[in-house]
C-alpha positions as CSV (number, residue, x, y, z in Angstrom):
1,M,0.0,0.0,0.0
2,S,1.4,3.4,-1.0
3,R,2.1,5.9,1.8
4,S,2.5,9.6,1.7
5,P,6.0,10.6,2.8
6,N,4.8,13.0,5.5
7,K,3.0,10.2,7.4
8,L,4.8,8.6,10.2
9,I,3.4,5.1,9.7
10,P,5.2,1.9,10.5
11,E,6.4,0.1,7.3
12,D,4.8,-3.1,8.4
13,F,1.4,-1.5,9.2
14,T,-1.6,-3.1,7.6
15,A,-5.1,-1.8,7.9
16,I,-6.5,-5.3,8.3
17,P,-4.4,-7.2,10.7
18,S,-7.2,-9.6,11.6
19,L,-7.1,-11.0,8.0
20,E,-3.7,-12.5,8.7
21,R,-4.6,-13.7,12.2
22,S,-7.7,-15.5,10.9
23,R,-5.5,-17.7,8.7
24,E,-3.7,-18.9,11.9
25,V,-6.9,-20.0,13.7
26,S,-8.2,-23.6,13.5
27,V,-11.8,-24.1,14.4
28,A,-12.9,-27.7,14.6
29,V,-16.1,-29.5,15.8
30,V,-15.0,-32.7,17.5
31,D,-16.4,-35.9,19.2
32,G,-14.3,-35.2,22.3
33,L,-12.1,-32.4,23.3
34,D,-8.4,-33.2,23.1
35,E,-7.4,-31.8,26.5
36,S,-3.7,-32.7,26.0
37,G,-3.5,-30.1,23.3
38,L,-5.6,-27.4,24.9
39,D,-4.7,-24.6,27.4
40,A,-8.3,-24.2,28.7
41,V,-11.6,-26.1,28.5
42,G,-15.0,-24.6,28.9
43,V,-18.2,-26.3,29.9
44,V,-21.5,-24.6,29.3
45,V,-23.9,-24.9,32.2
46,T,-27.6,-23.9,32.2
47,T,-29.5,-22.6,35.2
48,D,-31.8,-25.7,35.3
49,G,-31.6,-29.3,34.4
50,D,-28.8,-31.8,35.1
51,L,-25.2,-30.6,35.4
52,P,-22.8,-31.9,32.7
53,D,-21.3,-35.3,33.1
54,G,-17.9,-35.4,34.7
55,L,-18.4,-32.2,36.8
56,D,-17.5,-33.1,40.4
57,L,-19.6,-30.3,41.9
58,D,-23.2,-29.9,42.7
59,R,-25.3,-26.7,42.3
60,A,-25.0,-25.8,45.9
61,A,-21.2,-25.8,45.7
62,L,-21.4,-23.7,42.5
63,E,-23.6,-21.2,44.2
64,R,-21.3,-20.9,47.2
65,A,-18.5,-20.1,44.7
66,G,-20.8,-17.3,43.2
67,F,-21.6,-19.1,40.0
68,D,-25.3,-19.0,39.2
69,A,-25.1,-20.1,35.5
70,T,-26.8,-17.0,34.2
71,S,-25.9,-15.8,30.7
72,G,-22.4,-14.4,30.6
73,S,-21.3,-15.7,34.0
74,T,-18.1,-17.7,34.3
75,L,-16.2,-19.6,37.0
76,V,-12.5,-20.5,36.6
77,L,-11.4,-23.7,38.3
78,P,-7.6,-24.1,38.2
79,Y,-6.0,-27.5,38.4
80,G,-2.4,-28.5,39.2
81,S,-2.0,-30.0,35.8
82,G,-3.9,-30.1,32.6
83,P,-6.0,-27.4,31.0
84,L,-7.8,-24.7,33.0
85,L,-11.5,-25.5,33.5
86,V,-14.0,-22.8,33.0
87,L,-17.7,-23.1,33.7
88,V,-19.8,-20.8,31.4
89,G,-23.3,-19.8,32.2
90,A,-25.9,-19.8,29.5
91,G,-29.2,-19.2,31.3
92,P,-32.3,-21.5,31.1
93,A,-31.9,-24.7,29.1
94,G,-35.1,-24.0,27.2
95,E,-33.6,-20.7,26.0
96,L,-30.4,-22.1,24.5
97,T,-30.8,-20.3,21.2
98,A,-28.2,-19.4,18.7
99,S,-27.8,-16.0,20.4
100,A,-27.3,-17.6,23.8
101,L,-24.7,-19.9,22.3
102,R,-22.9,-17.0,20.7
103,D,-22.9,-15.2,24.0
104,A,-21.6,-18.2,25.9
105,A,-18.7,-18.7,23.5
106,A,-17.8,-15.1,23.8
107,A,-17.9,-15.2,27.7
108,F,-15.6,-18.3,27.6
109,T,-13.2,-16.7,25.2
110,R,-12.9,-13.6,27.3
111,A,-12.4,-15.6,30.5
112,T,-9.5,-17.4,28.7
113,A,-7.9,-14.4,27.1
114,R,-4.4,-15.5,28.1
115,F,-4.6,-18.7,26.2
116,A,-4.3,-19.6,22.5
117,R,-5.8,-23.1,22.4
118,I,-9.2,-23.5,23.9
119,G,-12.1,-26.0,23.7
120,L,-15.8,-25.6,24.6
121,R,-18.3,-28.3,25.5
122,V,-21.9,-27.5,24.9
123,P,-25.1,-29.4,25.9
124,A,-27.8,-30.4,23.4
125,T,-28.8,-27.2,21.8
126,G,-32.6,-27.3,21.9
127,D,-34.1,-25.1,19.1
128,A,-30.8,-24.4,17.4
129,D,-29.9,-27.0,14.7
130,A,-26.3,-28.3,14.5
131,A,-25.2,-26.0,11.7
132,T,-26.7,-22.9,13.4
133,A,-25.1,-23.9,16.7
134,G,-21.7,-24.4,15.1
135,Q,-21.9,-21.0,13.4
136,A,-23.0,-19.1,16.5
137,L,-20.3,-20.7,18.6
138,A,-17.5,-20.0,16.1
139,E,-18.7,-16.4,15.7
140,G,-18.9,-15.8,19.5
141,A,-15.3,-17.1,20.0
142,L,-13.7,-15.3,17.1
143,L,-15.5,-12.0,17.5
144,A,-14.9,-11.8,21.3
145,R,-11.1,-12.3,21.0
146,Y,-10.8,-9.4,18.5
147,R,-8.4,-6.5,19.3
148,F,-7.0,-3.8,17.1
149,D,-3.4,-3.7,18.2
150,A,-1.6,-3.3,14.9
151,L,0.0,0.0,16.2
152,K,1.1,-1.3,19.6
153,R,4.7,-2.1,20.0
154,E,3.9,-4.9,22.5
155,P,0.4,-6.2,22.1
156,K,-0.9,-7.8,25.3
157,D,-3.7,-10.0,23.9
158,V,-3.0,-13.6,22.9
159,P,-4.3,-14.5,19.5
160,L,-6.3,-17.7,19.2
161,T,-4.7,-20.6,17.3
162,R,-7.1,-23.4,18.0
163,V,-10.8,-23.6,18.9
164,E,-12.4,-27.0,19.5
165,L,-16.2,-27.3,19.9
166,R,-18.0,-30.4,21.3
167,I,-21.8,-30.1,20.9
168,D,-23.6,-32.9,22.7
169,G,-25.9,-34.8,20.4
170,A,-25.1,-32.7,17.3
171,E,-24.3,-34.2,13.9
172,I,-20.6,-33.4,13.4
173,G,-20.7,-32.8,9.7
174,A,-23.5,-30.2,9.9
175,A,-22.0,-28.5,13.0
176,S,-18.6,-28.4,11.2
177,R,-20.2,-26.7,8.2
178,G,-21.8,-24.2,10.5
179,A,-18.5,-23.5,12.3
180,E,-16.8,-23.0,8.9
181,T,-19.5,-20.4,8.0
182,G,-19.1,-18.8,11.4
183,A,-15.3,-18.4,10.8
184,I,-16.0,-16.7,7.5
185,T,-18.6,-14.3,8.8
186,A,-16.5,-13.5,11.9
187,R,-13.5,-12.8,9.7
188,A,-15.5,-10.5,7.6
189,A,-16.8,-8.6,10.7
190,N,-13.3,-8.3,12.0
191,I,-12.1,-6.9,8.7
192,A,-14.8,-4.2,9.0
193,R,-13.7,-3.5,12.6
194,D,-10.0,-3.2,11.5
195,L,-11.0,-0.7,8.8
196,A,-13.1,1.4,11.1
197,N,-10.6,1.3,14.0
198,A,-7.7,2.4,11.7
199,P,-6.6,6.0,12.4
200,P,-7.8,8.5,9.7
201,G,-4.2,9.4,8.8
202,H,-3.4,5.7,8.3
203,L,-6.4,4.9,6.1
204,T,-7.4,7.6,3.6
205,A,-9.9,7.2,0.8
206,T,-7.1,6.4,-1.6
207,E,-5.7,3.7,0.7
208,M,-9.3,2.3,1.3
209,A,-9.4,1.8,-2.5
210,E,-6.0,0.0,-2.4
211,V,-7.3,-2.3,0.4
212,A,-10.4,-3.0,-1.7
213,V,-8.3,-4.0,-4.7
214,E,-6.3,-6.4,-2.5
215,L,-9.3,-7.9,-0.9
216,G,-11.0,-8.4,-4.3
217,R,-7.9,-10.2,-5.5
218,R,-8.0,-12.5,-2.5
219,F,-11.7,-13.2,-2.2
220,G,-12.9,-13.2,-5.7
221,F,-14.8,-10.0,-6.5
222,D,-14.2,-7.2,-9.0
223,V,-13.1,-3.7,-7.9
224,E,-13.3,-0.6,-10.0
225,V,-11.8,2.6,-8.5
226,F,-13.0,6.1,-9.6
227,D,-10.6,9.0,-9.0
228,Q,-11.5,12.7,-8.8
229,Q,-11.5,13.4,-12.6
230,Q,-13.7,10.3,-13.2
231,L,-16.1,11.5,-10.5
232,I,-16.2,14.9,-12.2
233,D,-17.0,13.2,-15.5
234,L,-19.7,11.2,-13.8
235,G,-21.2,14.3,-12.3
236,C,-21.0,13.0,-8.7
237,G,-21.5,16.5,-7.2
238,G,-22.3,15.2,-3.7
239,L,-19.1,13.3,-3.2
240,L,-17.0,16.1,-4.8
241,G,-18.7,18.8,-2.8
242,V,-18.1,17.1,0.5
243,N,-14.5,16.4,-0.5
244,S,-13.8,20.0,-1.5
245,G,-12.4,21.0,1.9
246,S,-10.0,18.1,2.2
247,A,-6.4,17.7,1.2
248,E,-7.0,14.0,0.5
249,A,-8.5,13.0,-2.8
250,P,-11.9,11.3,-2.9
251,R,-12.6,7.8,-4.2
252,M,-15.7,6.0,-5.3
253,I,-15.1,2.2,-5.1
254,K,-17.4,0.0,-7.0
255,L,-17.5,-3.7,-6.1
256,R,-19.1,-6.5,-8.0
257,Y,-19.6,-10.2,-7.1
258,A,-21.0,-12.5,-9.8
259,P,-22.0,-16.1,-8.9
260,P,-20.5,-18.9,-11.0
261,T,-23.9,-20.1,-12.0
262,D,-27.0,-18.3,-13.2
263,S,-27.7,-15.3,-11.0
264,T,-30.9,-15.3,-8.9
265,G,-31.1,-11.5,-8.8
266,H,-29.0,-8.3,-8.5
267,L,-28.6,-6.6,-5.1
268,G,-27.1,-3.2,-4.7
269,L,-25.2,-2.2,-1.5
270,V,-24.3,1.4,-0.7
271,G,-21.9,2.3,2.1
272,K,-21.1,5.7,3.5
273,G,-17.3,6.1,3.6
274,I,-16.5,9.4,5.3
275,M,-13.0,8.5,6.3
276,Y,-12.9,11.3,8.9
277,D,-15.8,13.6,9.6
278,S,-15.0,17.0,11.2
279,G,-18.4,18.2,10.3
280,G,-16.9,20.6,7.8
281,I,-17.9,24.3,8.3
282,S,-20.6,23.0,10.6
283,L,-17.8,21.8,12.9
284,K,-18.6,19.1,15.4
285,P,-18.7,20.5,19.0
286,S,-16.6,18.2,21.1
287,D,-13.4,16.3,21.2
288,P,-15.0,12.9,22.2
289,M,-17.2,13.2,19.2
290,H,-14.3,14.0,16.9
291,L,-12.4,11.1,18.3
292,L,-15.1,8.7,17.1
293,M,-15.3,10.2,13.6
294,K,-12.6,8.0,12.1
295,M,-15.4,5.4,12.3
296,D,-17.8,7.5,10.1
297,M,-16.8,5.1,7.3
298,G,-18.2,2.2,9.1
299,G,-20.9,1.6,6.5
300,A,-18.4,1.4,3.7
301,A,-16.3,-0.9,5.8
302,S,-19.2,-3.3,6.4
303,V,-20.1,-3.3,2.7
304,L,-16.5,-4.0,1.7
305,A,-16.1,-6.7,4.3
306,T,-19.3,-8.4,3.2
307,F,-17.9,-9.0,-0.2
308,T,-15.0,-11.1,1.3
309,A,-17.6,-13.7,2.3
310,L,-19.8,-14.0,-0.8
311,R,-17.7,-16.5,-2.9
312,A,-16.9,-18.7,0.1
313,L,-20.6,-18.9,1.1
314,H,-21.7,-19.5,-2.5
315,A,-24.1,-16.5,-2.7
316,T,-26.3,-17.0,-5.7
317,A,-27.2,-13.4,-6.4
318,T,-25.1,-10.8,-8.2
319,V,-24.1,-8.2,-5.7
320,S,-22.8,-4.7,-6.6
321,G,-21.4,-2.3,-4.0
322,W,-20.7,1.4,-4.0
323,L,-18.3,2.9,-1.4
324,M,-18.3,6.7,-1.3
325,C,-15.1,7.7,0.4
326,T,-13.8,11.1,1.4
327,D,-12.9,13.2,4.4
328,N,-15.3,16.0,5.4
329,M,-13.0,18.9,6.5
330,P,-13.2,22.7,7.0
331,S,-10.8,24.8,4.9
332,G,-10.8,27.8,2.6
333,S,-12.0,25.5,-0.2
334,A,-14.7,23.7,1.8
335,Y,-18.3,23.7,0.7
336,K,-20.4,26.1,2.6
337,L,-23.9,26.5,4.1
338,G,-26.1,27.8,1.3
339,D,-24.1,26.2,-1.5
340,V,-26.0,24.1,-4.1
341,L,-24.6,20.8,-5.2
342,T,-25.7,18.9,-8.2
343,A,-26.1,15.1,-7.8
344,R,-25.5,12.5,-10.4
345,G,-28.6,12.7,-12.6
346,G,-29.0,16.4,-12.2
347,T,-30.9,16.9,-8.9
348,T,-29.8,20.1,-7.2
349,V,-29.3,20.1,-3.4
350,E,-29.2,23.1,-1.1
351,V,-26.6,22.6,1.7
352,K,-28.2,23.7,5.0
353,N,-25.6,21.9,7.1
354,T,-22.2,20.6,6.1
355,D,-22.3,17.9,8.8
356,A,-25.3,16.3,7.0
357,E,-22.7,15.1,4.5
358,G,-23.3,11.3,4.5
359,R,-26.5,11.6,2.5
360,L,-24.8,13.9,0.0
361,V,-22.2,11.3,-0.9
362,M,-24.7,8.5,-0.9
363,M,-27.2,10.2,-3.2
364,D,-24.7,9.8,-6.1
365,A,-24.2,6.1,-5.4
366,I,-28.0,5.5,-5.2
367,V,-28.5,7.1,-8.6
368,L,-25.6,4.9,-10.0
369,A,-27.1,1.8,-8.5
370,N,-30.4,2.5,-10.2
371,E,-28.6,3.1,-13.5
372,D,-26.9,-0.3,-13.0
373,G,-30.4,-1.9,-12.9
374,V,-30.3,-3.4,-9.4
375,D,-33.4,-5.2,-8.2
376,A,-33.1,-3.7,-4.7
377,I,-30.8,-1.4,-2.7
378,V,-29.7,-1.8,0.9
379,D,-27.7,1.1,2.2
380,I,-25.8,1.3,5.5
381,A,-24.5,4.5,7.1
382,T,-23.5,6.1,10.3
383,L,-26.0,8.8,9.3
384,T,-27.7,10.5,12.2
385,G,-27.3,11.3,15.9
386,A,-31.1,11.1,16.0
387,A,-30.9,7.3,15.5
388,L,-28.6,7.0,18.5
389,M,-30.8,9.3,20.6
390,A,-33.9,7.3,19.7
391,L,-32.6,3.7,20.0
392,G,-29.3,3.9,21.9
393,P,-26.0,2.2,21.1
394,S,-27.3,-1.4,20.8
395,M,-29.9,-1.1,18.1
396,A,-29.8,0.4,14.5
397,A,-32.6,2.2,12.8
398,L,-34.2,0.5,9.8
399,L,-36.3,2.4,7.3
400,G,-37.4,1.6,3.7
401,N,-40.0,1.7,1.0
402,D,-40.6,-2.0,0.6
403,G,-41.8,-4.6,3.1
404,G,-40.0,-7.5,1.4
405,V,-36.6,-5.9,1.6
406,T,-36.9,-4.5,5.1
407,G,-38.4,-7.8,6.2
408,L,-35.3,-9.6,4.8
409,V,-33.1,-7.2,6.8
410,E,-35.1,-7.8,9.9
411,R,-34.7,-11.6,9.6
412,A,-31.0,-11.2,9.0
413,A,-30.7,-9.0,12.1
414,A,-32.5,-11.6,14.2
415,A,-30.3,-14.4,12.9
416,T,-27.1,-12.5,13.6
417,D,-28.2,-10.8,16.9
418,E,-27.4,-7.4,15.4
419,K,-30.5,-5.6,16.5
420,V,-32.6,-3.3,14.4
421,W,-35.9,-1.4,14.9
422,R,-38.1,-0.3,12.0
423,L,-38.9,3.4,12.1
424,P,-41.6,4.9,9.9
425,L,-40.8,6.5,6.6
426,E,-43.4,9.2,7.3
427,R,-43.8,11.0,4.0
428,K,-45.7,13.8,5.7
429,Y,-42.2,15.0,6.9
430,R,-40.9,15.2,3.3
431,K,-41.8,18.9,3.0
432,Q,-39.2,19.7,5.7
433,L,-36.6,19.1,2.9
434,D,-38.1,21.6,0.5
435,S,-35.7,24.3,-0.6
436,D,-36.4,27.8,-1.9
437,V,-33.4,27.7,-4.3
438,A,-32.9,24.0,-5.2
439,D,-34.8,20.8,-5.8
440,I,-34.2,19.6,-2.3
441,A,-32.3,20.5,0.9
442,N,-30.0,18.2,2.8
443,L,-31.5,18.9,6.2
444,G,-35.0,18.9,7.7
445,G,-36.4,20.3,10.9
446,P,-35.3,19.7,14.5
447,Y,-37.3,16.5,15.0
448,A,-37.4,13.0,13.4
449,G,-33.9,13.4,12.1
450,A,-33.4,9.8,11.3
451,T,-36.6,9.8,9.2
452,T,-35.9,13.0,7.3
453,A,-32.4,11.8,6.5
454,A,-34.0,8.6,5.1
455,L,-36.6,10.6,3.2
456,F,-33.7,12.5,1.5
457,L,-32.2,9.2,0.3
458,D,-35.7,8.0,-0.7
459,H,-35.9,11.0,-3.1
460,F,-33.0,9.4,-5.1
461,V,-34.2,5.7,-4.6
462,G,-37.4,6.3,-6.6
463,E,-39.4,3.1,-7.0
464,T,-36.6,0.6,-6.4
465,P,-37.2,-1.6,-3.4
466,W,-34.9,-0.3,-0.7
467,A,-33.9,-0.6,2.9
468,H,-31.8,1.9,4.9
469,L,-29.7,1.0,8.0
470,D,-28.7,3.9,10.2
471,I,-25.9,2.6,12.3
472,A,-24.7,5.8,14.0
473,G,-25.4,4.2,17.4
474,T,-24.2,0.7,16.8
475,M,-20.9,1.5,15.0
476,Q,-18.8,1.3,18.2
477,S,-18.9,0.0,21.8
478,D,-17.4,1.8,24.8
479,A,-16.6,-1.5,26.5
480,D,-16.4,-5.2,25.8
481,D,-20.0,-6.5,25.6
482,S,-20.3,-10.2,24.9
483,W,-19.0,-10.8,21.4
484,R,-18.9,-7.0,20.7
485,S,-15.3,-5.9,21.4
486,K,-14.5,-2.4,22.6
487,G,-14.1,0.0,19.7
488,A,-15.5,-0.5,16.2
489,T,-18.1,-3.3,16.2
490,G,-18.2,-4.1,12.5
491,Y,-22.0,-3.9,12.9
492,G,-24.0,-4.7,9.8
493,T,-21.4,-6.9,8.1
494,R,-23.1,-10.2,9.1
495,I,-26.5,-8.7,8.4
496,L,-25.5,-7.8,4.9
497,I,-23.9,-11.2,4.3
498,E,-27.2,-12.9,5.4
499,V,-29.2,-10.6,3.2
500,A,-27.0,-11.3,0.2
501,K,-27.2,-15.0,0.8
502,E,-31.0,-15.0,0.9
503,F,-31.8,-12.3,-1.6
504,R,-34.4,-12.9,-4.3
505,P,-36.0,-10.0,-6.3
506,T,-39.5,-11.3,-5.5
507,M,-39.2,-11.0,-1.8
């Protein structure tokens, strides 16, 4: 990857360290755990029912030790020799769902953070079939161990090298296929985390394009990069306008995955890629907010990471992606309040706030997706503080114009335990975006900001079936939370993978 000479960046720095780490991890579903080759062994315990065979303790003894087997609880039992034994709580046996299994694997992985080789024994999984259980357990283990430490001279965390899973009563072949899927989806989410965690001076729009080209080569999708002159030729006034205050050049990155057999449809994915968002002339008010704004490209990161999984998971739809990448900076050349930008396709947009920039770069991509003839569009963006205020940091806002596509996203969110809540696309609020000098304004009134932002995008979507994920609240976590590691969460990657796998135009 090329580096500007004025950047003090380590020569061996890579924006996606988890990609190399994932190659070093072996995830296996086994008949019995090979304790001689493991550093720690976990046993999942529910709050009711019989205790696992071979556990020389009763519930009274466990309670005296402070272990009640509720979800996320752990009890470490050291022995003089052999692997460390860790009891992992999973809640009621009747609620041993995929989400509960993912959480249990995460709790075990965190409790054994000093060890590279771990094994987990799980009781019969109730409603979760073998493949689903294997996937959830692999995801929980691999996502929870994630850390972005590429810039630390002496990383403290121990990378995993081996994960063994024993699932009582499960068919090993099906569980192994599920675990393989989980390793692929966790790797993708961790790639998205790496990209969002990378400092803005280490990962510019130009360098994001270089990463995309390399990932496309490795994982079997096509990448086309559009530079500033090409964006001018295309008339992408939104992306160019937002970029006008930055010393870094913009990039539009187009991704395309084509299945090896007849395609079952054409899905378009659009990701907001503001590599650093100062707010522009409408400068953001606080240092803590500025510190998070290296993650304002979390939508683009999730779309790019999604493409790394499509070939391996045999997606049958054609999937195209548009990543709209630039900084949003204040300077003498920056776009100003009152400016009018012209989107691809000719729509004029009055700028009422330069910090409402994500929708401006995405409008160009949505027009291009429609021109490409996609059957549906799903966009993902750290778009509005209103979504965070309404739903908090654990749930993304979902809006759209089509029940089939939004329903598909909701099912994907339920399967991945990345929570969404559908907000109304109330068209009565559309008049808030009226402009006296242009076709539309980029900002509505003081209320329902998540909805008015979606209505702005809807103006460019037209009649194409569409769903919009506003991930401003879910893009990062302030602390480790189950399988969500502190920092960038990679939220939306596994949702988009699931959507791409299941997409059909008739949904």
